[in-house]
N, C-alpha and C positions, 0 to 999 in steps of 0.2 A: 509379739507372736503368741497366739493362744496355745496353751499347753494341752496336748491330747496324746494319748497313747493307746493303741490297739495291739494287744499281744498276738503274735503270729502263730500259726499252726497249733492253736489251742487244742482242738479235738484230737489232732494227731499226737501231740505230746501226752495228753491224758491217756490215750489208748496205749501208747508205747510204754509208758511208765507203769500203768495199771496199779496205782497206789492203793494199798490196803490200810485199814484203820490203824493198825499197830505198827506201821512202817516208821523208819527213821528216814527223813527226806531232806535233801539239801537243795535249796534254790540259790545257786551261786551268783545270780545276777538279778537282783530284785527289780530294778528298773521302775516301771510303772506299777508293779505289784499285781499285775493281772494274773500271771501264772501262779504267783504265790497264793493269791486268794483261792484259786481253784484247787491247788494242791492241798491247802489247808482244809478246805471243805470236805475232802475225801479222807482225812485223818480223824481219828477219834481218840478217846481216852486210851492211854498206853502208847500213842503215837508221838513222834517228835518231828518238828520242822526247824531247820536251821536256814535262816535267810541272810545273805551276804551281799553287800554292795559298798564300793568305795565312795559312793555319793551319799552323804548323810541324809539328804532329802528323800532318797529312795528308801532308806531304812525307816524314815518317819512314815512314808506311805504304807509300808508293810505293817508298822505298828498300828496305824489306823485301821487297816484291814483286819488285823488280829482282834482289835478292840470291838469291831462290829460283830464278830463271831460270838454270840451269847450262849452257845450250846454248853450245857454242863459237862459234856464229855469231850470238849475241845482238847486238842493235844498240847503238849509242852511246846513252847516256841522260844527260840534263841535268835535274836536279831543282832547282826554284827556289822559294824561300820569298818570295813577292811577290804583289801583286794583279795579276790579269790585265789591268787597265787599263794596265799598263806593258808590255804584250806587245811593242810595237815596240822599246822600249829593251832588253828582255830578248833578243830575237832579234839585235839589233845587237851587244850585248855578247858573244853566243855566236858571232858571225860567220856567222849563218844568214840567207841572203837570201830564200829561198823556202820555202814550206811546202806539202806536198801534201795533207795532211788536218788538220783541226782540229775539236776537240770542246769545247763549253761545256755543262756540265750545271749548270743554275742552281739545282737543289734543294740543300737543306742536308742533310748526312748524319746518320745515326743517331748517329755519334760526336759530332757537334756538339750534338745534342739532349741527349746524356748528359754533356756537358762541364761542366755546372754553371756556365754563363756567362749564364744568363738567357734562353735561346732557348725554353725550355718553360715553360708556365704551369701544368703539372700538379703541380709541387712548389713549394718556397720556396727560391729561389736568388738569388745576387747579381745585380743588374740591370745586366749588362755589355753583352752582345750584340755585342761586337766579334769579328771573325774572328781578328785578331791580338792582340798584347799591348799595343798603344798606341792612342792616339786618343781622341776623345770617346766616352763610354759612353752607353748608354740612360738610365742614372740622371742623367747630366749634362743630357740633353735634357729628361727628365721634370721635373727640379727647376729648370732654368734658363730654360725657355721661357715666354712669356706664354700666357695662356689662348687667345688668338686664334691664336697660332703653333701650339699643340698641336692645336687644332681643325682648322686647315688641314692640318697634317701627317697627322693620323689620317684625315681625309676623302680627301686626295689619294693617299696611299700605301696606305691600307687600304680605301678605298671604304666607310667605315663610316657608316651613316645616322645614328647617334647620336653623331657626333663632337663636337658642341658640348656635349652633356650629359656625355660622358665627360671632356672637357677641363675643364669646370666642376668636376666631381667630383674630378679629380686635383688641381686647384689648391686646393680646399677641404681635401683630405686632407694635402697637403704643407705647408699652413699650420700644421698641428698637429705634424707630424714629417716630415722628409725621407723620400721614397720611395726606398729603397735595395735592395729585394728584389722578386722577382716576386710573392710573396704579397701584399705591400702594394699593389702596382700592380693586381693582379687585384681586390682588395677595392674599390679606388677605381673601377675600371671597372664592376664589378657595381652599385655604388651610383649610377652615372650612366646606367643603362639601365632600361627598363621591366621589370617582373617577368616578363611573358610572354617577353621576349627572353632572360632568364636561363634559362628553362625549355626552350629549343630544344635540338635535338640538337647543333648547333654551339656550342662554348664562346663566351660573349659577349666574351672577350678575344682571340679569334683574329685579328681584323682589326687591332686596335690593336697587338698584338705584331708582326704583319707590318709595319705602318707604321713602328714604331720600329726594327725590324731594318733595313729599307730605308734609313731616314734615318741611322741610326748608321754604316752602312758605305757611304753614298752609292752604293748598289747600281745605281741607274739611270744615274748618271753614269759609273760604272766600266764598266757594260755597254756603253754607247754607245762609249766609248773602246776597249774591248777588241774589240768587233765591227768597228769601223773599222780597227783594226790588223790583225785577222785577214783581213779582206777584201782589204786592201792587200797582204798578204804571200802570198796564195794563188798558187801556180804555175798555169799553164794547165791546165785540167781538174781543178784542185784542188777539194776539197770541204770545206765548212764545215757542221757539224751543231750545232744548238742545241736543248737541251731546256729548256723553260720550264714553270713550275708555277702561275702566276697571271696574270690578264688584264693587269695593268699591265706586267710585264716582257715578256709575249708581244707586246704592242703595240709595244714598243721593238724587239724582234727582227723582227717582221713589217715594220715601217717601214724598218729598216736594210737588210733583204734586198730588199725591194721597190724601194727607191731605188737599190740597186746594180744590180738588173736593168734598171730604167728607164735608168740611165746606160750600159747596154751592157757592164757588167763580167761578166755571166754570166746565169744563170737559176735559178729555183727548181726543184728536182728534183720537187716535188709541188705541185699547186695548193692543196691543203689540208694542214694539219699532220697528221702521223702520230700516232695515239693508241695507247695500250697495248691489248693484247688483253683480253678479259673474263677469261681465265685469269690473266693477270698481275695484274689489279686485285684479283681474289679472293685471290691469293697475297700481294699487297703493296698495302695500301690507300693507301700514299703515292704509288703510281703513278697513282691515279685521275684526277688533274688534269694529268698530264704531256702536253706537246705537243712533237713533234719537227719542226723545220723544217730543210730542207737546201738549201744553195746550191752551185751548181757554177760555177766560174770559166770564162769563155769561153776557147776555144783561141786563143792569140795568142803570138807570139814573146816570150820573156822570158829574161833572164839568170838564172843560179843560182849562188849562192855555196855552196861545199862546207862541210859541218860540220867542226868541229875533230876531230882523230883521237882525243882523249881518250875512253876507253870509258865513263867515268862521271864526273859532276861535280855538286857543289852549286854553284849560282850565286847 
C-alpha cells in the first residue's frame, strides 16, 4: 500500500491557533508532519515547537521537515518519541512552563495505514496495532481475552451492534488456530455477522478494528491525560485545538473542554465543532468525519519558564 497522508482541516487549524512568531507550540501528534510543517513555518526566532509522537517514524518525518526549513530565524525545535499522555513530564523535562498553542490530531495517518502493523483490514498483515514497538498487541487481546471481555470491548469502543456474535465467532476461530493476522480476524468477524451486514458499503470489520486499536493503545486513557496536561500548561489566552474522528473520542474531548470552561479556566472558541468543507471531503474522504474543537485559556496572570536555547533536540 502506498503511503500517503493529507492533513485535515489545515486552514481551520491555522486560523484557530493563530500562531505568532514567538509562540511556544505543541504538536502532540506528529503523524505525517503536515500540521507540524505549517506550524513551524509560522514560528520565528524566539519561538519554540515541541513535536510528539509514539511512532518513531513520525518523529523522523518531523525531523526532515525541520531540516528543510533553512531560515536563519527558524525556531527552537524539540522532537519527542513518546505518547502525548506524558505531555506534562515532557514539558517539565524540557524546562517549558507554559504553552501558547497546542494541537492534537487524533486521526491515524496514511503512513500508519501503510505500515503493515494491522491497522488496515484491506490486506493480510500481522495483527499488531501498536503505535510504538512495545506493549500488548491486538493479537494478544484477540487471543487472550474471554468471549465476554471481547464482546464488551467491541461494543464499548466500536459501538458494534453485533459485538456478541463477533466475539463468539473469534473465540470459535481461535480454538482451531491462533488469530495472528488481519485476514484471519476479518474472516472471523464476517462469520459472526448477518449476511446483509457483510453486503453494506461499510466494511463489517470497521468497528471491531477501531475497538481493538483503541484498546491496544489505551487511546481514551491517553487522551484524557494528554488533554488534562495541555489545559494545565496553556498560557493566558493560549489555545488548544483538537481534531477527533469518531464519536467516542469526540465525547472525551467535548467533556474535557466543557469541564474546563465550567471550572472557569477559559472558554470554547465555537459552540459547535468545526467540520471540513465539502471541497475538502471530496478531495480527501478521510476528512469526512473530522471535528475540530478549540479552547481558549482565560486571561489571567501566570508565570512563564523560558525554553532551552538548544536550536534542535530529540528528547
